[in-house]
ZAFIBA-440938 format. One line per field, with one value per residue (C-alpha): chain; residue in three letters; x, y, z; residue number from 1. Coordinates in nm, 4 decimals, padded with zeros to 6 digits, always signed. Last residue first. Example, Ala and Ser with C-alpha at 12.3 -4.5 7.8 and 13.67 -1.06 7.14 Angstrom:
cadena <- (A|A)
residuo <- (ser|ala)
X <- (+01.3670|+01.2300)
Y <- (-00.1060|-00.4500)
Z <- (+00.7140|+00.7800)
num <- (2|1)
***
This chain:
cadena <- (A|A|A|A|A|A|A|A|A|A|A|A|A|A|A|A|A|A|A|A|A|A|A|A|A|A|A|A|A|A|A|A|A|A|A|A|A|A|A|A|A|A|A|A|A|A|A|A|A|A|A|A|A|A|A|A|A|A|A|A|A|A|A|A|A|A|A|A|A|A|A|A|A|A|A|A|A|A|A|A|A|A|A|A|A|A|A|A|A|A|A|A|A|A|A|A|A|A|A|A|A|A|A|A|A|A|A|A|A|A|A|A|A|A|A|A|A|A|A|A|A|A|A|A|A|A|A|A|A|A|A|A|A|A|A|A|A|A|A|A|A|A|A|A|A|A|A|A|A|A|A|A|A|A|A|A|A|A|A|A|A|A|A|A|A|A|A|A|A|A|A|A|A|A|A|A|A|A|A|A|A|A|A|A|A|A|A|A|A|A|A|A|A|A|A|A|A|A|A|A|A|A|A|A|A|A|A|A|A|A|A|A|A|A|A|A|A|A|A|A|A|A|A|A|A|A|A|A|A|A|A|A|A|A|A|A|A|A|A|A|A|A|A|A|A|A|A|A|A|A|A|A|A|A|A|A|A|A|A|A|A|A|A|A|A|A|A|A|A|A|A|A|A|A|A|A|A|A|A|A|A|A|A|A|A|A|A|A|A|A|A|A|A|A|A|A|A|A|A|A|A|A|A|A|A|A|A|A|A|A|A|A|A|A|A|A|A|A|A|A|A|A|A|A|A|A|A|A|A|A|A|A|A|A|A|A|A|A|A|A|A|A|A|A|A|A|A|A|A|A|A|A|A|A|A|A|A|A|A|A|A|A|A|A|A|A|A|A|A|A|A|A|A|A|A|A|A|A|A|A|A|A|A|A|A|A|A|A|A|A|A|A|A|A|A|A|A|A|A|A|A|A|A|A|A|A|A|A|A|A|A|A|A|A|A|A|A|A|A|A|A|A|A|A|A|A|A|A|A|A|A|A|A|A|A|A|A|A|A|A|A|A|A|A|A|A|A|A|A|A|A|A|A|A|A|A|A|A|A|A|A|A|A|A|A|A|A|A|A|A|A|A)
residuo <- (thr|glu|asp|pro|val|val|glu|leu|asp|pro|leu|glu|gly|arg|val|phe|pro|tyr|trp|leu|ala|arg|cys|arg|val|val|ile|arg|ser|glu|pro|his|lys|glu|ala|leu|thr|arg|ile|gly|ala|cys|gly|gln|arg|met|met|thr|glu|asp|trp|pro|pro|ile|glu|asn|gln|gly|ile|pro|phe|thr|glu|cys|leu|glu|pro|pro|tyr|pro|gly|phe|pro|pro|lys|phe|ser|leu|ile|ser|asp|phe|gly|glu|glu|ile|arg|cys|gly|ile|ala|val|ala|val|asn|lys|gly|cys|arg|phe|arg|ser|val|gln|gly|his|tyr|arg|ile|val|glu|thr|arg|gln|cys|ser|glu|asp|gly|arg|tyr|phe|phe|arg|arg|lys|ser|cys|arg|asp|his|pro|glu|met|asp|met|thr|his|leu|leu|met|asp|arg|tyr|ala|ala|leu|leu|gln|pro|his|gly|arg|cys|arg|glu|asp|val|leu|glu|trp|leu|thr|gly|asp|thr|ile|ala|gln|arg|ile|arg|ser|ile|glu|ala|leu|thr|val|ser|leu|asn|his|leu|ala|leu|leu|arg|glu|lys|gly|gly|ser|ser|arg|ile|lys|asp|pro|thr|his|ser|arg|cys|val|ser|cys|ser|cys|pro|leu|asp|ser|leu|glu|ser|leu|arg|tyr|ser|gly|his|pro|thr|leu|tyr|arg|gly|glu|lys|ala|tyr|leu|ala|tyr|ala|ala|ser|asp|phe|ile|asp|cys|gly|leu|ala|val|ala|phe|ala|phe|met|ala|pro|his|gly|ala|gly|phe|leu|his|val|cys|ser|ser|ser|pro|ile|ala|thr|lys|ala|ala|met|val|val|ser|leu|leu|asp|arg|tyr|arg|tyr|ser|glu|met|leu|pro|val|val|ala|gly|ile|pro|cys|phe|ser|phe|gly|met|gly|ala|ile|glu|glu|ala|ala|gln|lys|arg|leu|asp|thr|his|ile|gly|gly|gln|val|pro|ala|ala|val|pro|ala|asp|pro|gly|phe|val|ser|arg|ala|glu|arg|leu|arg|glu|met|thr|ile|ala|leu|glu|arg|gly|ala|thr|glu|arg|asp|ala|ser|pro|ser|thr|pro|ile|asp|leu|pro|val|trp|ile|asp|ser|gly|ile|ala|lys|gln|tyr|ala|leu|thr|glu|thr|asn|thr|ile|ser|ile|asp|gly|tyr|val|ser|leu|gln|phe|ser|gly|ser|asp|thr|met|ile|val|gly|asp|phe|gly|leu|leu|asp|his|leu|gly|arg|glu|arg|val|glu|ser|arg|phe|gln|glu|ser|gln|his|phe|ile|tyr|ala|asn|thr|ile|leu|ala|glu|val|gly|met|ser|arg|met|glu|ala|pro|thr|ile|ile|gln|leu|his|pro|asn|ile|val|pro|leu|leu|ala|pro|thr|arg|ala|thr|arg|gly|gly|val|ser|leu|lys|gly|leu|arg|gly|met)
X <- (+03.8809|+03.9419|+03.7128|+03.6602|+03.8059|+03.6321|+03.8476|+03.6010|+03.4868|+03.2735|+03.0764|+02.7378|+02.8860|+03.1569|+02.8893|+02.6893|+02.9883|+03.1214|+02.7953|+02.8568|+03.2332|+03.1983|+03.3177|+03.6196|+03.5586|+03.8740|+03.8511|+04.1545|+04.0770|+04.1251|+03.7990|+03.6009|+03.2492|+03.2322|+03.3718|+03.1259|+02.8380|+02.9398|+02.9416|+02.5895|+02.4744|+02.6142|+02.3659|+02.0823|+02.1888|+02.2209|+01.8662|+01.7313|+01.9526|+01.8386|+01.9970|+01.8372|+01.5894|+01.6772|+01.5240|+01.6495|+01.7754|+02.1522|+02.2191|+01.9199|+01.9598|+02.2660|+02.4246|+02.6705|+02.7449|+03.0935|+03.1847|+03.1926|+02.9143|+02.8907|+02.5584|+02.2054|+02.0036|+02.2050|+02.4561|+02.8308|+03.1267|+03.3901|+03.7645|+03.9720|+04.3516|+04.3820|+04.5996|+04.4120|+04.1269|+03.8896|+03.5858|+03.3319|+02.9775|+03.0681|+03.3764|+03.4466|+03.8171|+03.9642|+04.3227|+04.3908|+04.1846|+03.8113|+03.5996|+03.2371|+03.0364|+02.9832|+02.7858|+02.5200|+02.3199|+02.3126|+02.1578|+01.8888|+01.7791|+01.7691|+01.5593|+01.3315|+01.2204|+01.3333|+01.4877|+01.1759|+00.9717|+01.1683|+01.0425|+00.9382|+01.2610|+01.1676|+01.3490|+01.3466|+01.2923|+01.3394|+01.5992|+01.6167|+01.2427|+01.0848|+01.0111|+01.3373|+01.2916|+00.9502|+01.0682|+01.3450|+01.0902|+00.8606|+00.9137|+00.8122|+00.4633|+00.4325|+00.4873|+00.2215|-00.0172|+00.0244|-00.0377|-00.3587|-00.4689|-00.4023|-00.5906|-00.4952|-00.1223|-00.1515|-00.2364|+00.0810|+00.3193|+00.1527|+00.1867|+00.5549|+00.6218|+00.4380|+00.6808|+00.8503|+00.7027|+00.5173|+00.4040|+00.2859|+00.0968|-00.0887|-00.1643|-00.3070|-00.5249|-00.6623|-00.7183|-00.9106|-01.1349|-01.2275|-01.2836|-01.5175|-01.7054|-01.7715|-01.8744|-02.1212|-02.2536|-02.3001|-02.4989|-02.7067|-02.7924|-02.8803|-03.1186|-03.4090|-03.1638|-03.1703|-02.8506|-02.6785|-02.7569|-02.6530|-02.3190|-02.2627|-02.2973|-02.1432|-01.7759|-01.8516|-02.0580|-01.8143|-01.5187|-01.2699|-01.2987|-01.2911|-01.6692|-01.7509|-01.9407|-01.9322|-02.0438|-02.3972|-02.2435|-02.0829|-01.7165|-01.4837|-01.1132|-00.7885|-00.8625|-01.2056|-01.5511|-01.8711|-02.1199|-02.4980|-02.5742|-02.7010|-02.3921|-02.1696|-02.3448|-02.3187|-01.9434|-01.8805|-02.0164|-01.6705|-01.4160|-01.0380|-00.7829|-00.4018|-00.2862|+00.0932|+00.1461|+00.2134|-00.1259|-00.2924|-00.1346|-00.2169|-00.5792|-00.6348|-00.7754|-00.9688|-01.2266|-01.3477|-01.1832|-01.4493|-01.2274|-00.8595|-00.7898|-00.4428|-00.3718|-00.1311|+00.2015|+00.3831|+00.2795|+00.0807|+00.2949|+00.4413|+00.1469|-00.0958|+00.0986|+00.1557|-00.2176|-00.3230|-00.0568|-00.1368|-00.5099|-00.4340|-00.2467|-00.5314|-00.7862|-00.9916|-01.3173|-01.4741|-01.1405|-01.1065|-01.4745|-01.4209|-01.1302|-01.3236|-01.1368|-00.7993|-00.8887|-00.6498|-00.6733|-00.4079|-00.5024|-00.2461|-00.3472|-00.0126|-00.0646|-00.3979|-00.2327|+00.0399|-00.2123|-00.4246|-00.1214|-00.0171|-00.3634|-00.3695|-00.0345|-00.1565|-00.4565|-00.6741|-00.9424|-00.8127|-00.9289|-00.7555|-01.0282|-00.9496|-01.1113|-01.2361|-01.1806|-01.2074|-00.8824|-00.8025|-01.1306|-01.4924|-01.5819|-01.2422|-01.1075|-01.4296|-01.4283|-01.0709|-01.1811|-01.4765|-01.2445|-01.0258|-01.3241|-01.4401|-01.0904|-01.0788|-01.3975|-01.2433|-00.9188|-01.0992|-01.3105|-01.0042|-00.8111|-01.0760|-01.3210|-01.3362|-01.1948|-01.4995|-01.4291|-01.5776|-01.6597|-01.6100|-01.8945|-01.6829|-01.6159|-01.6382|-01.4528|-01.5733|-01.9419|-02.1452|-02.4794|-02.4232|-02.0746|-02.1993|-02.4830|-02.2439|-02.0310|-02.3372|-02.4623|-02.1197|-02.0902|-02.4463|-02.7426|-03.0185|-02.8254|-02.7132|-02.5677|-02.7587|-02.4785|-02.1744|-02.3779|-02.5067|-02.1452|-02.0603|-02.3339|-02.1132|-01.9615|-01.9510|-01.6733|-01.7442|-01.4611|-01.5616|-01.8431|-02.1150|-02.4838|-02.5935|-02.8149|-02.5747|-02.2693|-02.4511|-02.5962|-02.9093|-03.1054|-02.9579|-02.9856|-03.3525|-03.4469|-03.3285|-03.3743|-03.7165|-03.7761|-03.4381|-03.2864|-03.0226|-02.9549|-02.8914|-02.6745|-02.4650|-02.3616|-02.1989|-01.8447|-01.7036|-01.4184|-01.2816|-01.4351|-01.3250|-01.6120|-01.7869|-01.7821|-01.9398|-02.2220|-02.2798|-02.2751|-02.5583|-02.5149|-02.7847|-02.8436|-03.0450|-03.2154|-02.9214|-02.6821|-02.3489|-02.0301|-01.7557|-01.4406|-01.1432|-00.8191|-00.4459|-00.4404|-00.5478|-00.8476|-00.8560|-01.1311|-01.1174|-01.2768|-00.9934|-00.6934|-00.5800|-00.3089|-00.0404|+00.1212|+00.2894|+00.2930|+00.5294)
Y <- (+00.8534|+00.4860|+00.4667|+00.1039|-00.0339|-00.1739|-00.2892|-00.4202|-00.7701|-00.8264|-00.5053|-00.5663|-00.7647|-00.5061|-00.2365|-00.4094|-00.4784|-00.1180|+00.0678|+00.1709|+00.1929|+00.4733|+00.3469|+00.3954|+00.2389|+00.2011|+00.1884|+00.1098|+00.2502|+00.0859|-00.1084|+00.2186|+00.1215|-00.1887|-00.0083|+00.2798|+00.0365|-00.1426|+00.1930|+00.2660|-00.0737|+00.0323|+00.3188|+00.0726|-00.1409|+00.1711|+00.2754|-00.0628|-00.0872|+00.2400|+00.5843|+00.8510|+01.0463|+01.1746|+01.4991|+01.5932|+01.8757|+01.8362|+01.4872|+01.4803|+01.7448|+01.9677|+02.1177|+01.8383|+01.7652|+01.9258|+01.7179|+01.4001|+01.1480|+00.7922|+00.6214|+00.7224|+00.5642|+00.6746|+00.9586|+00.9084|+01.1383|+01.0828|+01.1458|+01.1203|+01.0975|+00.9645|+01.0330|+01.3361|+01.4721|+01.1807|+01.2516|+01.0030|+00.8753|+00.6673|+00.8096|+00.6639|+00.6730|+00.6483|+00.5694|+00.5782|+00.8904|+00.9106|+01.1177|+01.0348|+00.9411|+00.5780|+00.7077|+00.8352|+00.5125|+00.4958|+00.8430|+00.7356|+00.4408|+00.6605|+00.9309|+00.6665|+00.5380|+00.2027|+00.3276|+00.5354|+00.2169|+00.1370|+00.4426|+00.7927|+00.9663|+01.3083|+01.4295|+01.8006|+02.0726|+01.8484|+01.7649|+01.4687|+01.4664|+01.1259|+00.9699|+00.7770|+00.6409|+00.4796|+00.1596|+00.1070|+00.2028|-00.0864|-00.2860|+00.0297|-00.0147|-00.3413|-00.1513|+00.0994|-00.1871|-00.3264|+00.0228|+00.0495|-00.2866|-00.1811|+00.1516|+00.5055|+00.4383|+00.4857|+00.8527|+00.9404|+00.7497|+00.8947|+01.2449|+01.1899|+01.0563|+01.3563|+01.5958|+01.7504|+02.0921|+02.1178|+01.7550|+01.8226|+02.1292|+01.9195|+01.6600|+01.9202|+02.0577|+01.7086|+01.6632|+01.9906|+01.8712|+01.5625|+01.7613|+01.9991|+01.7199|+01.5368|+01.8578|+01.9537|+01.5972|+01.5964|+01.9205|+01.7876|+01.4640|+01.6419|+01.8880|+01.8281|+01.8978|+01.6984|+01.5059|+01.8190|+02.0157|+01.7260|+01.6981|+02.0712|+02.3239|+02.6495|+02.5499|+02.2029|+02.3269|+02.6044|+02.3643|+02.3575|+01.9899|+01.7771|+01.7898|+01.7055|+01.4333|+01.2036|+00.8406|+00.9065|+01.0815|+00.7515|+00.8069|+00.7886|+00.7450|+00.9417|+01.2333|+01.2653|+01.1697|+01.1719|+00.8913|+00.9251|+00.6673|+00.9328|+01.1374|+00.8451|+00.8202|+01.1955|+01.2477|+00.8965|+00.9871|+00.9387|+01.0417|+01.0512|+01.1962|+01.2030|+00.8538|+00.8122|+00.5587|+00.8429|+00.9844|+00.6576|+00.6622|+01.0317|+00.9687|+00.6756|+00.8521|+01.0975|+00.8323|+00.8767|+00.6289|+00.5232|+00.5095|+00.5868|+00.8281|+00.8485|+01.1453|+01.0487|+01.2261|+00.9598|+00.6996|+00.4072|+00.0921|+00.0463|+00.2392|-00.0447|-00.3013|-00.0493|+00.0249|-00.3405|-00.4410|-00.1488|-00.2228|-00.5818|-00.4519|-00.2126|-00.4900|-00.2881|-00.4644|-00.1469|-00.0517|-00.3767|-00.3696|-00.0140|-00.1241|-00.1910|+00.0628|+00.2297|+00.5395|+00.6390|+00.9810|+01.0315|+00.7583|+00.7019|+00.3586|+00.2122|+00.3466|+00.1641|-00.1577|-00.1278|-00.0436|-00.3469|-00.5784|-00.4353|-00.4914|-00.8409|-00.9278|-00.7884|-01.0157|-00.8456|-00.7696|-00.6896|-00.3347|-00.0110|+00.2341|+00.4480|+00.7905|+00.9458|+01.3140|+01.2681|+01.3605|+01.0110|+00.9745|+00.9259|+00.6006|+00.4277|+00.5448|+00.4478|+00.1092|+00.0498|+00.1270|-00.1081|-00.3862|-00.3247|-00.3547|-00.6766|-00.8288|-00.7322|-00.9286|-01.2434|-01.1958|-01.1407|-01.4520|-01.6637|-01.5152|-01.5955|-01.3274|-01.2460|-00.8977|-00.8270|-00.7102|-00.3741|-00.4143|-00.0910|+00.1062|+00.3992|+00.7005|+01.0525|+01.3542|+01.7123|+01.6228|+01.8450|+01.6630|+01.5368|+01.4012|+01.1964|+01.0682|+00.9645|+00.7797|+00.6077|+00.5012|+00.3811|+00.1469|+00.0209|+00.1128|-00.0794|-00.2096|-00.5581|-00.7316|-00.5218|-00.4084|-00.4228|-00.2776|-00.0030|+00.0912|+00.0679|+00.3206|+00.5538|+00.7783|+01.1476|+01.3953|+01.7643|+02.0191|+02.3522|+02.5911|+02.4341|+02.5338|+02.1722|+02.2401|+02.4941|+02.2702|+01.9569|+02.0956|+02.3052|+02.1228|+01.7772|+01.8134|+01.9105|+01.6071|+01.3372|+01.5386|+01.4522|+01.1299|+01.0080|+00.7067|+00.8998|+01.1297|+00.8274|+00.6725|+00.9890|+00.9566|+01.2564|+01.3564|+01.6774|+01.9184|+02.2393|+02.2053|+02.5029|+02.5332|+02.7901|+02.5336|+02.2783|+02.5206|+02.5673|+02.1873|+02.1600|+01.9733|+01.7137|+01.6935|+01.3724|+01.3536|+01.4964|+01.2533|+01.4327|+01.2496|+01.4671|+01.4787|+01.5037|+01.6450|+01.5800|+01.7670|+02.1151|+02.1472|+02.3239|+02.4070|+02.4632|+02.1247|+01.9496|+02.0568|+01.8502|+02.0375|+01.8722|+01.8244|+01.4915|+01.1921|+00.9183)
Z <- (+02.6210|+02.5346|+02.2307|+02.1475|+01.8228|+01.5165|+01.2231|+00.9679|+00.8735|+01.1852|+01.1349|+01.3027|+01.5931|+01.6538|+01.6420|+01.9156|+02.1416|+02.0976|+02.1635|+02.5255|+02.4680|+02.2134|+01.8793|+01.6601|+01.3217|+01.1136|+00.7367|+00.5228|+00.1785|-00.1617|-00.1235|-00.1235|-00.2372|-00.0194|+00.2854|+00.2532|+00.2033|+00.5227|+00.7025|+00.5763|+00.7010|+01.0376|+01.0376|+00.9715|+01.2668|+01.4809|+01.3921|+01.4990|+01.8085|+01.9621|+01.9676|+02.1828|+01.9643|+01.6149|+01.4900|+01.1475|+00.9320|+00.9647|+00.8365|+00.5983|+00.4644|+00.4999|+00.8113|+00.8930|+00.5294|+00.5238|+00.8304|+00.6195|+00.6883|+00.8168|+00.8915|+00.7953|+01.0790|+01.2688|+01.2745|+01.2300|+01.1794|+00.9135|+00.9413|+00.6249|+00.5945|+00.9485|+01.2551|+01.3866|+01.6003|+01.6487|+01.8678|+02.0057|+01.9557|+01.6533|+01.4807|+01.1361|+01.0456|+00.6971|+00.5964|+00.2217|+00.1650|+00.1047|-00.1318|-00.0608|-00.3701|-00.2602|+00.0381|-00.2025|-00.2211|+00.1585|+00.1572|-00.0903|+00.1228|+00.4331|+00.2640|+00.1095|+00.4484|+00.5833|+00.9079|+00.9748|+01.0264|+01.3438|+01.5280|+01.4347|+01.3315|+01.1963|+00.8866|+00.8040|+00.5463|+00.2473|-00.0149|-00.2543|-00.3198|-00.3644|-00.7045|-00.7410|-00.3853|-00.4429|-00.6100|-00.3506|-00.0838|-00.1719|+00.1483|+00.3336|+00.1912|+00.3827|+00.7072|+00.6003|+00.5188|+00.8710|+01.0107|+00.8077|+00.9410|+01.3007|+01.2689|+01.3755|+01.3480|+00.9721|+01.0190|+01.2098|+00.9829|+00.6733|+00.8179|+00.8953|+00.5455|+00.3945|+00.5645|+00.2595|+00.3333|+00.0013|+00.0278|+00.3832|+00.2579|+00.0004|+00.2667|+00.5064|+00.2253|+00.1567|+00.5304|+00.5459|+00.2626|+00.4639|+00.7841|+00.6024|+00.4221|+00.7480|+00.9271|+00.6544|+00.6442|+01.0218|+01.0051|+00.7150|+00.8971|+01.2224|+01.0541|+01.2928|+01.5718|+01.8949|+01.8202|+01.6891|+02.0050|+02.2246|+02.0441|+02.0977|+01.8198|+01.6926|+01.6905|+01.5574|+01.2654|+01.1713|+01.1559|+01.4446|+01.5370|+01.8506|+01.9210|+02.2833|+02.4717|+02.1706|+02.1696|+02.0357|+01.7348|+01.6489|+01.5922|+01.2922|+01.2286|+01.2611|+01.0264|+01.1934|+01.0677|+01.2752|+01.2172|+01.2577|+00.9878|+00.7460|+00.8262|+00.7288|+00.3932|+00.3351|+00.3926|+00.2632|-00.0824|-00.2231|-00.4778|-00.4585|-00.6992|-00.7072|-00.6049|-00.6009|-00.3224|-00.0771|-00.1800|-00.0762|+00.2710|+00.3178|+00.2169|+00.4547|+00.7613|+00.5431|+00.4484|+00.0923|-00.1409|-00.3939|-00.7031|-00.6516|-00.9384|-01.0902|-01.3191|-01.5962|-01.6448|-01.4401|-01.6961|-01.5466|-01.5614|-01.2123|-01.0686|-01.1420|-00.9412|-00.6617|-00.6407|-00.6265|-00.3755|-00.1454|-00.1618|-00.0652|+00.2400|+00.3109|+00.3507|+00.5998|+00.4964|+00.3565|+00.2014|+00.0090|-00.0953|-00.2324|-00.4539|-00.7742|-00.9850|-01.0142|-01.2143|-01.4944|-01.6570|-01.9282|-02.1741|-02.4489|-02.5769|-02.4683|-02.1168|-02.1034|-02.2184|-01.9553|-01.6822|-01.7702|-01.7612|-01.4246|-01.2813|-01.4320|-01.2747|-00.9428|-00.9179|-00.6554|-00.9127|-01.2619|-01.3391|-01.4351|-01.5329|-01.8409|-01.8154|-02.1388|-02.2105|-02.5917|-02.7651|-02.8960|-03.0877|-02.9848|-03.1642|-03.1879|-02.8511|-02.6749|-02.8484|-02.7345|-02.3796|-02.4217|-02.5351|-02.2301|-01.9960|-02.1612|-02.1371|-01.7696|-01.7095|-01.8578|-01.6672|-01.3381|-01.3949|-01.4708|-01.1791|-00.9233|-00.8143|-00.4414|-00.4931|-00.7129|-01.0662|-01.1608|-01.5336|-01.7267|-01.8824|-01.9935|-01.7685|-01.9067|-01.7695|-01.8309|-01.8552|-02.0872|-02.0992|-02.4539|-02.3846|-02.0902|-02.3100|-02.5871|-02.3296|-02.1823|-02.5248|-02.6403|-02.3411|-02.3518|-02.1339|-01.9578|-01.6590|-01.5544|-01.2487|-00.9968|-00.7659|-00.9963|-01.2845|-01.0571|-00.9838|-01.3544|-01.4312|-01.6304|-01.3690|-01.4475|-01.3740|-01.3226|-01.3040|-01.1518|-01.2473|-01.0312|-01.0375|-01.0750|-01.3759|-01.5243|-01.4947|-01.6077|-01.9305|-01.9696|-02.2386|-02.1903|-01.8122|-01.8437|-02.0521|-01.8112|-01.4892|-01.3428|-01.5344|-01.4104|-01.5871|-01.7809|-01.4858|-01.2619|-01.5351|-01.5592|-01.1967|-01.0309|-00.9521|-00.8122|-00.8786|-00.7241|-00.3768|-00.1661|+00.0819|-00.1416|-00.4220|-00.1908|-00.1163|-00.4903|-00.5349|-00.2814|+00.0456|+00.1271|-00.2454|-00.2705|-00.6130|-00.8066|-00.6337|-00.5960|-00.5001|-00.3536|-00.5695|-00.3343|-00.4663|-00.4616|-00.6921|-00.7948|-01.0249|-01.3629|-01.6088|-01.9850|-02.0410|-01.8646|-01.6582|-01.3591|-01.1750|-00.9671|-00.6297|-00.5665|-00.3352|-00.4504)
num <- (472|471|470|469|468|467|466|465|464|463|462|461|460|459|458|457|456|455|454|453|452|451|450|449|448|447|446|445|444|443|442|441|440|439|438|437|436|435|434|433|432|431|430|429|428|427|426|425|424|423|422|421|420|419|418|417|416|415|414|413|412|411|410|409|408|407|406|405|404|403|402|401|400|399|398|397|396|395|394|393|392|391|390|389|388|387|386|385|384|383|382|381|380|379|378|377|376|375|374|373|372|371|370|369|368|367|366|365|364|363|362|361|360|359|358|357|356|355|354|353|352|351|350|349|348|347|346|345|344|343|342|341|340|339|338|337|336|335|334|333|332|331|330|329|328|327|326|325|324|323|322|321|320|319|318|317|316|315|314|313|312|311|310|309|308|307|306|305|304|303|302|301|300|299|298|297|296|295|294|293|292|291|290|289|288|287|286|285|284|283|282|281|280|279|278|277|276|275|274|273|272|271|270|269|268|267|266|265|264|263|262|261|260|259|258|257|256|255|254|253|252|251|250|249|248|247|246|245|244|243|242|241|240|239|238|237|236|235|234|233|232|231|230|229|228|227|226|225|224|223|222|221|220|219|218|217|216|215|214|213|212|211|210|209|208|207|206|205|204|203|202|201|200|199|198|197|196|195|194|193|192|191|190|189|188|187|186|185|184|183|182|181|180|179|178|177|176|175|174|173|172|171|170|169|168|167|166|165|164|163|162|161|160|159|158|157|156|155|154|153|152|151|150|149|148|147|146|145|144|143|142|141|140|139|138|137|136|135|134|133|132|131|130|129|128|127|126|125|124|123|122|121|120|119|118|117|116|115|114|113|112|111|110|109|108|107|106|105|104|103|102|101|100|99|98|97|96|95|94|93|92|91|90|89|88|87|86|85|84|83|82|81|80|79|78|77|76|75|74|73|72|71|70|69|68|67|66|65|64|63|62|61|60|59|58|57|56|55|54|53|52|51|50|49|48|47|46|45|44|43|42|41|40|39|38|37|36|35|34|33|32|31|30|29|28|27|26|25|24|23|22|21|20|19|18|17|16|15|14|13|12|11|10|9|8|7|6|5|4|3|2|1)
***
């Protein structure tokens, strides 16, 4: 469900998928102007920090966020919900924080939602969700339907509550929908729970709405989240990891102390050695610059993969970087029937990357199209052999897709693919395509002629069809 888009607000536009780096006005290890020069089109800062700051409280009202930060892109402000989740209470109300965000010139305002902990029981999650929804209604009532208010989808790990929240938010007409309170899931590598939460919300969020995954900042999981339909990410990970001496890569992270070389092409890594960074007085800033560079590069890589139609391959590659991410990827494949309507019908190529590839949307869609084949009374399917005559229709075979007429041999996905030597998993899926052919064409007699090597297996997969070994 990954997609390219444009988020337009406040007369400014940002391409999506996009990363919004977090800016703390008191701790600008990388300035917003520097971020802009690195290609950042949108960022996020915390309105509550400005509201409580003696240094910036008055100045930001006078100058506005964009002038104060020196950033002409999209600026989103959080309300103080993060502090609320940490400290339990903060000295600002929902309408006060929204009015303040409006006053300082924020492009996207966030209400004071309640971030429900993943450990909360359903009763607690439901009670906190009711507060969040009431505050969203309050925002609509006080500031009107055209106010650029984000509508966080809450509900803890209870998927029915997430879906309920998304349905209510869609009914109120919100077009920017963050999925909130998921940072604890990512910090504890609970990607399977993250999958459930996102998919539950996505079932009800309108496709025209921008979906923001709050607090997602590690590049290793961006491709996975984009494939689920998330458009926006925000995180201070680039700076927090740098403070801890951690070096980000698209596959995971390293301690700087572990590195003997720097496997990156950013300006920091090409002009420094690990020893030079370790001994530098600006170690934290250098690491932050690298971390932000590699994170932005991954966003660009994802956008190009969507353009090329190779997002599945990128997701497969990234998810093999961590066992829990791989487990979530395999769970994601159980949702391919829901994802198939959103995926492109034609792409540059299909790469087979193991058993998981058999469940991808391209295979599911192809099996759905087998019923459209025009077949005669006597139909032959040739598996690993040639059939010259004797039938009204002769179909070739390529796993994991199954049977295909010769006219499709150069079209996607039959023609544009890379399939390794056949294995049982892909053959089983290909045989499922033959079964679909038989079910959809009951008027036809279907004979499967199979290369001797695969005859016993195919005979076992298609016990109700006429399967004969190839004698040539």
